[in-house]
N, C-alpha and C positions, 0 to 999 in steps of 0.2 A: 504494500500500500504506500503510495506516494503522498506525503503530508507537507503542506506549506504553512508555516507560522508567519503571519504578516507583521505583527507588532509586539514582539516579545518584550520590548522595553516597557510596555504598559503593565507588565506583571512582575518583571524581574530586572534588576540592575546588577546582575551577577551575585545577588544575595540569596536567591532561592533557585533550586535546580529545576531545569526543564526535562531532565532525563526520563522522568516517568512518561513523557509524551514522545520525546525524540527516539526512544527505544522501541516504539511501536511500529516503525516502518522506515522507509527512506525519507528522511526529514530535512527540509531546507528552512533555515531560520533567518528571518529578517527582523532587525530591531525596530524599524519604523518603515511604513510604506505609505506614500501619498496616495490618495484615492484614484488619481489618474494612472497609477501604475499597478493597481490591484490585479487586474486581469492578466497583465504581463507576468507578474510575479507568480501567480497561481499556475499559469501555463497548462500543462497536461496533468496536473495533480488530481488525485482522487478526493482529497480532503483539504480543507483550509481551516485554520484556527486563527481567530482574531478577537479583538476587543471592540474597537470602534471603527474599523475600516468599513466602508460601504460595500455591501455585496448586493449588487443590483441586477436587474434583468439583463443588462448588457454584459455583466460579468458572467452570468450563467450561459448566455448565448455564445460568448467567446471561449469559455472554458468547458469544452464538451464532456470531459471526464469527471467534472466536479459533481459528486453525489453526497458529500457530507460537509456541513458547515458547523464547526464547533465554536462556541463563544467562551471567552474569558470573562463572562459577565452573566448577570441575571437578565438585564434588559436586552432586547433584540430588535429595537426599532431601527438599527443600522442595516438590517437584512430584509430584503424584499421576500417575505415568506411565501407570498402567493407565487412569485416567480420560481422560488425554490421548488414548490410543489409541482408546478407545471413542468419543470425540468427533471423531476424525479429525484430531487435532492432532499436529504433530511437535515433539519436545523435543530441543534441541541444547545440548551443554555445550562446555567448552573444556578439553580434556585437555592436560597436560604443559606449560602455559605458565609455571608457577611452579617448575619443577624446581630451577633454580639458586638462586633466592631462598630457598626453603624449606630446602634442604640447607644453605645458608649460615647461616640463622637457627638451625638445629638445632645446628650447631657453635658458633655464638655463645653459645648457652646452655650447651653442654658446656664450652667454654673459660672462660666466666665462672665456672663452678663450680670447675673443677679448678685454674685459675690465680688464683682468688679476686680477680678484677678489682674487683668492687664493694667488697669489704671493704678492699682496699689503697687504693683511691681515697678511701674514707671516712676511712681513717687519715691519709692525706696531707692531705685537706681539714681534718681536725681538728687538724693541727699536729704529728702524731707524728714526722714525718721532719725537721722544722725543728730544726736544731742537734742532731740525734741524733749520738751519739758515733762511730758507724760509718757507712761509706759506704752500706751496704745494710741495709735494714730488712726482715727476713724472718721475723717472729715468727709469722705465720699460715702453716701448712703448705700447700704446693702440690704438685701431682703431675703426672708425665709421663703422657701418653696411651699412649706406646709400650709395647707388651706387654699392655695391657689388652684385654679382650674386649668388643666392641660387639655387642649383639643388636638386630637390626632386625626388627620385626614389620610385614610388608607389604613386598613387594619389587617394586614397580612402578618407574616412572621415578625418583621421588624416592628410594625406598629404594636403588636401584642407584647413584644419584649420591652418596648419603651413604656407601655402602660404598667408593666410589672415594676419597672424601676421607679416610675412616678408614684406608685402606691407606697413604695418604701420611703419616699419623701413625704408621705401623707398628703399627696395632692388629690384633688378631685379630677377624674378623667372622663372626658367625652370622646366618642369615636364616631366619625362619619365614614361610612363604607357602603359599597353597592350591595353587600351581603350582611345587613344588620343582624341577621339571625346567628352569625358566627361571632358576635361580640361576646367576650367572656365576662367573668365576674370582676375583672380589674377595670372595667370601663362601662359606661352607659351609652348605648347607641342613641344617636340624635340626628336631626336634620342638619344640613350644612349651615343654614341661617342661624340656628340655635348655637352651633359651635362657634361661628364667627362672632356672634354677639356676646357670648358668655365667657370665652376663654381669656385667660391672662397670658398664656403661652399657646401658640399654635405651631404644630410641627407636621411636616409633609412627609408621608411615606407611601405615596401612591405611584403607580406606573405612569409613564407619559404616553397618552393616547389621545384620540380625538375628543374624548369626554373630559380629560384633565388638562389639555393644553391651555396655558394661561388661565387656569382656574383662579389663581390669585391675580386680580386686576383691580382697576380703580373702583369698580362696583362692589366687589367682595371686600376690598380693603375698607370701603366706606361703612361697612357693617361692623367692623372690629372696634374694640375699645382703643382709645388713644394710647393707653398704657401697655398695649399688647407687645409681646416679643415674638417674632416670626422666625422659625427655623426651617431650612430646606436642606435635607441630605438625600433627596430622592433624584429628581432630574430637573435641570435648570428650566426647561421649557414649561414647567408647571406654573411658573411665575412670569407675568409681564414685567420685565425688569425696569422699563421706563416708568411704569405706574408705581412700582415699589420705590424706586429712587425718589420720585416726586413726593410720595407719602413720608419717607424718611426725612427728606430735606425740609419739608413743611411742618414736621412735627405731628403729622396726622397719626402716625404710630410711633412707638417709642424706640424700637430697634429691631435688628434682624441679624441672624447668624446663618451664613450661606456657605455651603460646601460645593455647590454645583451651579453651573451657569449654562445659559442657552447655547453659547458658543464657547468651546473649550479647545485650546487654552484661552485664557482671558484675552479679549481684544482691547487695544488701547482706548477705544471709545466706549467701553462697557459702561452702561449707565450707573452701575452700582460701585464702580471702581473707587470713586472719591466722595461718595455721598455720606451723610452724617449717620452716626450710630449704627454702622454696618460692619460686622466682622466677617471676613471672607477667608476661608481656607481652600487650598487648591485641589479639590476633589480627592480627599485623603481618608474619608470616613471608612472606606472599605479596605484600606491598604496596610494594616499591621502585618508583620511578617507571618505570624501564625495563620492569619486569614488568607493570605496569598498562597501559602503552602497547602491549605485545605482546598482552595480553589483549583490548583493545578492537579491535585489528586483526583478531584471529581471530573475535571476535563479529560484526564487520562482514562478514567473509568467509563466515561461516556463513549470514548472512541473504542475501547475494548468491547463494550456492549454492542456497538454498531457492527464491529467486525464479526462478532458472534451471531449476528442476525437478530438481536434483541435490543434495539436502540432504546435508550432511556432519556428522560428529560426532553422529549421532542416537543417543539412549539408550533410546528406546522402540520399537525395531524389532519 
């Protein structure tokens, strides 16, 4: 089996091994591939493994042997799954591998905001605590999460894990999901409007699709509390970034913690780049070493199952 990996640097910078995949066939590894070179790099390969490279109708048409697309990700909006089906190709993703790490990063952003970690660290670095007259320097207000309401949009594996953590902080938890019957005892299912109007913190854990594209926009933001803190560790396209930037700069909402953008890497003219009260991390919620090692093992297992004629985690059934 001939395998091409198009963008290995998205999962490994020589700190985790790709051998579990490269040992499965004749494998050609590219660290990065521009989208206009995808078909050329795949060539006559039977399988391609990628993270964010676009696998389009044109790619399937030019790469006649391509029958397997494996993703280094849960999301698969970069693959034309209908074209894959038409060309007899199987597309397999990796669900639930980053549940713990993304939930952890979600609360890192929340705690950084409410405990003012960055602000206090900057004060100490600037000498404000050196020889201060009192033992405790607490001029910047901080807040307990206990008693606050956390609104979770999307209640899959990550949303449920975030709810469990929130309950440990004695938060009240609301969940908006297309399957409210699956909301467990750690949250209460509600409408989107109720969540927007009632939440002190709103965190996004939904996939990017036609129903969720720019779900957060000037109209939905207008329903939020002015004191709300918005977190996005899902997909950048769930937010209209210009509308969010306007809301932050005008004080319509209090702050945001963002790990994902509509266009990645960040563009120089990104609306959120220099707006007020916005903490941005560079799409790292999923990236702890243990998480990436888990991801690679599942990618390899997906390929093995396909070779054995029993594909798993197929998204274009």
